[in-house]
N, C-alpha and C positions, 0 to 999 in steps of 0.2 A: 684782691680782685678790684679792678677799677670801678669807681662810682659811675653809673650810667646817668648822664645828665637829664634832668627833667626841667621843663619850663613851666612856670606858674602863670597861666594866662591872665590872671588878675593884674600882673605887673608888666605885661607886654602890650604895647600900643599898636603893634602890627603883627601879622602872622609870621612866626619864627619857627625854626625847627633845629634840632640838634643833629650832629653828624660828626664823623671822624674828620679831623683837620689835617691839612698838609703842613700847617705850622707846628702844632703840638697837640697830641692827644685828641680830645673832643673840642668841638667848636660850636658856635651858634651861627645859623644861616638865615638870611632873609627868605621868607616863603612867599613874598610879594615885593613889588617895587616899593621903595621907601623914599619919599622926597627929602631934600636937604632941610636942615634946621628943624627937625622934628624929634620929639621925645620918642625913643624906641623901646626902652626897657628901664625899669628901676632896679638897682642893686639892693637886695634885701638880705636880711639875716639877723642873727642875734646881736643886739647892741651891747658892747662890752667896754669896760674901762681899759685904758692903756696898760694898767698893771695886769689885768686879766689877760690881755693880748700877749704880754710878755710870757705868761705861763703857757700860752697856746702857741708859742713861737714856731712850732712845726706845722701849724694849721696853714694850708696853702691859700686860703681864701680870705685873708684879712684886708680890709679896705679902710683907710684912714678917713674918718668923718670930720674930726676936728682935733684939737690938741689934747682933748680929754677922752674921746671915745673912738671906737672902731666898730666896724660891722664884720661879723664872722659869717660869711656866705655859706659855710659848711653846715650851719645850723639854720634851717628855714630859708635858705637862699632861693631867689627867684629863677635861677638858671643863668643870670648875668655873670656869675662867677666863672663861667666857662668861656667868656669872651677872651680871645687871645690877643697878645701884643703884636703890633706891627709898627714899623717906622714910617709907614704910609697909611695911617688909620682912616677908617671911614666913620668913626665915632669919636666923640669927645665926652669927658665926664664933667658934670656940673653938680655942685652941691647947692640945693635950694631948700631952705627951711627944714634942714635936717634930713633931706632925702637925697640920695645919690642917684642921679639920672644920667643915662647914656643918650646923647643927642647925636643925630646924623650930621656929619660935617658937609656932606655932598649927597647927591642922589645915589642910592644903593640899589643895585639890580637884584631881582629875584635870583636866588641861588648863590649870591655872593656871601662869603664869610664876614661876619661882623668882627671888627678889630678896633683896638684902642691903643694909644701910646701909653705904656705904663709910667713913663717919666720917672724912673728911679733916679736918685741923685747919688752923690759920692759917699753918702753915709750908709748906703746899702751895699751889700755884697755885689761885686761886678758880675753881671749875668750876660753871657753871650746871647746874641740874637740870631735866630734862624728864620726870620719872617719871609725872606726871599724878595722883599721889595727892591726895586732898582736903586733907591736911595737909602738902603739899609746901612745904619751906622755901625753895625757889628756888635752892638751892646744894647741891652734894654735901658741901661743908664743914660742919662742925658749928657751930651757933650757940648762944650761951648764952641765958639767960632775957631779956637785954636786946635780943636780936636781933643782937648783934655776933658776929663770928667767934670761935670758942672759942680760948683760949690753951692748949690741951692740950699737955702735954709728951710724950705718948706718940706714937710714930710712926704714920703712917696704916696702916690694915690693907691697903689695896689701892691701887696706883698707877693713874693714869688709864688707861682702857681705850679709847683712841682707835684708829681704823683697823680697826674690825671691820666 
């Protein structure tokens, strides 16, 4: 049975709601207009080592915090783990003093689904994209100017979110 997403209002800076997504499974939606360049929600969960993350490789909500730690949103997550990927996102992630923050890239209208570019690189399994954006690159993985998968050395921001 699919996990019904819940939002922890302690980590939400605006009124948000959950709902079925046209992109994938569940999504998070703005329940009010959100201005540009504002903190929207914090990604929370259990802080675990990279070694422990390897043991939990089938957990769909692992987010890289740094080269030593990850956050498992499946354990004590704020609801941000249900934000879907888009090639034309309205959010960006920022890591500030050990906190993973989702910030608005532009004004977001009430009722709009919150999305972020997962920015997988070529070290991750190639994942097809179904975001439906006019500029969709066809994969969640980053592509360089030539259309090849990016050879980024930075770890992916978010691991695959299958099983929602």
